[in-house]
N, C-alpha and C positions, 0 to 999 in steps of 0.2 A: 211821230217824231221819236217817241220812246222806243218803238220797235226798231227804228233805224239806228238809234244809238246802241241798242243792245246787239244788233247784228254787227256793228262796227267793232264793239268790244270783243264779241265772240270771234270775229275774223282775226283781230290782233292776237288774241290768245292762241288760236290755232296756228297762226303764222309763227309765233314765238316758239311753240312746241315743235313745229316742223323744222325750224331753223336749228333748235337745240339738238334734235335727233340727227339732223344732217351733220352738224358739227361733231357730234359724238362718233358717227360712223366714219367721218372723213378725218379723224384726228391724226392719222399717220401722215396725211398730206398737209393739213392746216396747222398742226402744232409746230412743226419746224419753221413754217412760214411766219407764224406769230412770233416765235423766238427770234427769228432773223430781223423782223421789223422792229422789235423791241431793242435789239442790240444796235441796229443801224441808228435808231433815234438817240441812243446813248452816246455812240462814238462819232456821229457825224460832225459835231463841232470841231473835234480834234482833226478829223480827216479834212475838213474844209480849211482849217488853219494851216495844216501841213501843205495842202495844195497851193497855198499862196506863196510858199517858199521853195517848192520842188515839184517835179513832174507828178502827175496824178498816180501813176503806177508805183512810184517810189513811196508816195504818201500812203497809198493803200497798203503796201507791204509793211510799213512801220505801224500803221493802225492795227492791222491784223495781228502782227507779232505782239504788240502790247496787250491787245484784247485776250489773246490766247494765254499770254504769260500771266495776266491777272487771274483768269479762270483757273489755270494750273496752280497758281499760288494759293488760292482758297482751298482747292482740293488737297494740296500738299499740307496745309495747316491741319485740316481734319485728319489726314492720314498720319501725320506726325503725332497728333494728340492720341489717336486711337492706338498707334503703334507703341507709344510709351506705356499706355495703360495695359495694352495686350501683353507685353513682355512681363509686366508685373503679375498679371492674372495667371499666365502660364507657370511662372515660378511659384505662385501661391495656390496651385491646383489642389494640393493636399488638403488645405483648409476648406476649399469648396466641396471636396469629396466628403469630408467629415460633416460639414453642414448639411449636405444632401442626405447622408445616412441618418442623421438626427431627425431631419424633417420627415423622412420616410417612416421611421419608427413612430414618430408622434402621430402622423396621419393614419398609419396602420392601427394604432391604438384607438383611434376614433372612427374606425370602420371604413377608412378610405385607402384602398389598395393601390398605391401609386406604382409599385413595381410592375403589377400586371398590366395596368394601363400603358405604362411606358413600353413594355415588351410588345403590346398589341398594336400600338399606333406608331411608335418611333422605331421602326425596323429598317432593314437594308433597303427595301423598296421605297420607303418614305425618304430615306437619305438620297437615293438616286433621283427621285422625282424633285426633291428640293434642289439638288445640284443642277439638274436640267433647267429648272425654273430660273435659278440665279444666273446660269450661263446665258440663257435666252434673254433675260432682262439686260445683262451687260452688253450683249450684241445689239439689242434694240436701242439701248442708250447711245452706244457709239455711233450707230447708223444715224440716229436722230441728230446728234450734234454735228456729224459730218455733213449731212444735208443742210442743216441750219447754217453752217459756216460757208457753204457754197452759195446759199442765198445771200448771206451777208456780203460776200465779195462782189457778187453781181449787182446787188442793190446799191452798194456804195459807189459803184461805177456809174450807176444810172440815176442817182438822185437829182443831179442838175438837169439832165435830159428830161426826166419826168416832170420837173417843175416847168420847164419851157413848154412841154406839151400841154400841161394844164393851163398855162397862161394863154395859149392859142385857142382854147375852147371858145365857141361862140356863145355859150350859155354863161353869162356873167355871174349868175348866182352860184352855179356849180363851181366856177373858178374860185370865187371867194370862199365858199365852204371848204373846198379841198385844200386851198393854200393856207387859210387861217386855221382850219381844223388840224391840219398836219403839223404846223408850227406849234400850236398850243398843245397838241398831244405829245409831241416830242419833249417840250419843256416840262410837262407834267410827269412824263416817264423819268426824266432826270431827277425831278424833285422826289418822286416815289422811291427811286433807288437810294437817294440821299437819306430820306426818312428811314428806310429799311436798314441802312448801314448804321445810322445813329441808334436805332432801337436794338439792333444786334449787339452793338458795342455796350449799351447799357445792360442788356441781358447777360452778356459774357462777363462784365465786371461784377454784377451782383452774384452770379453763380460762383465765380472764382473767389470772391470775398466770403461767401457763405461756406464754401468748402474749406477755405483757410481757417475761418473762425471755429468751425466744428471739428477740425482736425482730420478731415477727409484727405487722404493722399492725393497727389497730383492736382492740387487746387488750380494752378496756372493752366494745366492741360485741360481741365474741365471747363475753365473759362473760355479758352480758345475754341474748344469743340462747340460750346453753346453759342459762341459768336458766329461761327461758320454755319452751323445747322439752323440757326434762327432765320436764315434767308429762305428756308422752306417752311412755310407756316404749318403749324399743328404737328406734322409728321416729324420735322426736324427737332422741335422742342421736346416731343415725346421721347425720341432717341436720346437726346441730351439729358433727360431726366432719368430714364431707365437704367443706363449703365452706371452712373454714380450710386444709384440705389443698390444695384447688385454688388458693387464694391463695398458699400457700407454693411452688407450682410455679414461679411467675414471680418471687417475691421472693428465693428462695435459689439457684435455678438449679443445684441439686445434688440428684441423686436420693437419696443417703443422708440428706440433711437433710430432704427431703420425706417419705421413709419414716419418719424419726425423728419428725417432727411427727405424722404419721398414727398411728404406734404409740403415742406418748405420750398423745395425745388419747383413743384407744381404751382405754388402760389406765386413765385417769382415769374414763371413763364406766363401764368394767366394774367397777372396784373399788367405786365409789360405788353404781352402779345394781344390780349383780348380787351384791355381797358385803355392803357396809355397810347399804344400805337394806333388803333383805329381813330382815336380822337385827334392825335397829332396829324395823322394822314388826312383826316377829314378837314381839319382847319387849313392845312397846307395845300391840299389838292382840291378843295371845294367838292367833297363827296361825303355823303352821309356815312357815319361809322357803321350803321346797320347794313348799308349797302356793301361796305368793305368786307364785313364778315360773310354776308350772303354771297358775294362774288367768289370768295375763297371756296365756300362749300359747293356752289354750283359748278364752277369750273373743275374742281377736284372730282366731282361726280362725272363730268363729261370727259375729261382728259387725264384723270389719274394724278400722279405725283407732279407732272409738269403743270397741269392745270392749277394745282395748289399755288405754285409760284407766279404764274402768268395771269391768274384770274383777275386780280385787281388792275393791272395795266390794261387788259382788254376792256374791262368795264369803264375805266377812265377814258379810253379812246372812244368808245361808243357814246358816252355822255358828252364828251367834248364836241364831237361832230353833231350830236343832237342840238347842242347849244348854239351852233353856228347857223342853223336854219330856222326861220320863223315858225314853221309848222311843227317842229319838234322841240322848240326851245322850252316849252312848258315841262317836258320830261326831265331835261337837265336841271331846271329850277326846282322841280319837285324832289328829285333825288340828290340835289346838291347839298353841300355842307354849309357851315356858318358863313363862310366867305361869300357864297352866292346869295345868302339871305341878306347880308349887309349891302351888297351891290343892288339887290332888288329894292331895298328901302331907299337908297340914294337915287 
């Protein structure tokens, strides 16, 4: 009996590793599909409501226009904030040059030759490689979202047909799992996006207030940037912390003040992103806060930047479907949050 259980556990572990490796290798195909399914789950209620008032294609056109407009609005907010700060940094380039020269002199005096390292590593070849990398990433991102949008259009057209095909399945258990699991997953996706928006708003507000109290220029812009970038866990908050710190270097001209700005911004990001949000998400979405953080790290490892954003929704979907079937319900209960624990007691 013990050997049989051990073999089952080993088989499950091997299967999970193989599925993870396959997901990593097929991310160029699976990642746009995951993004499309997430978007479809978010916008389907609006599409369904519009279809009750107008033809399906007209409703689809309005839904897609609104979806793209919202995405462009968020991107425009970040571009506006960085553009405002960027113009100021260009105009203040002389102060940064002075700061750099002082730092080089201080480091040279302590035996660290920055100028030689800079000349050795940051040359024209490095700039060309960096430019090629950035250009390639931009092209990849554009292709990714173009494919995802095509999936969204086709998926919204087939949601009702897919439901009818599922209802006609002879396996009643499969029909129940797919129908209930899909509906519950879509509802959790919408709750997740709502929680993410709320936590992003709190982060942006705290960052903007902190910048205003400390006298850091562009307090409102830093708040907007923190709000938008907080939708990308870990990487977005890091960027939203790094740039205000760089600005503080020339504004305060005091290392303790600069380190204070850096530390306080990181405390805000850590408290909201790593403490408050996982608990709010866990209570709202019935998922363990530990699993929330683990999902972010795992899917970032597998799919990079996009996996950072979509990791929690994918994990939510997996646990939700596990909870719909008796043989895997134990896994959803084991990894569920406080809400699941309360239901289990009842």
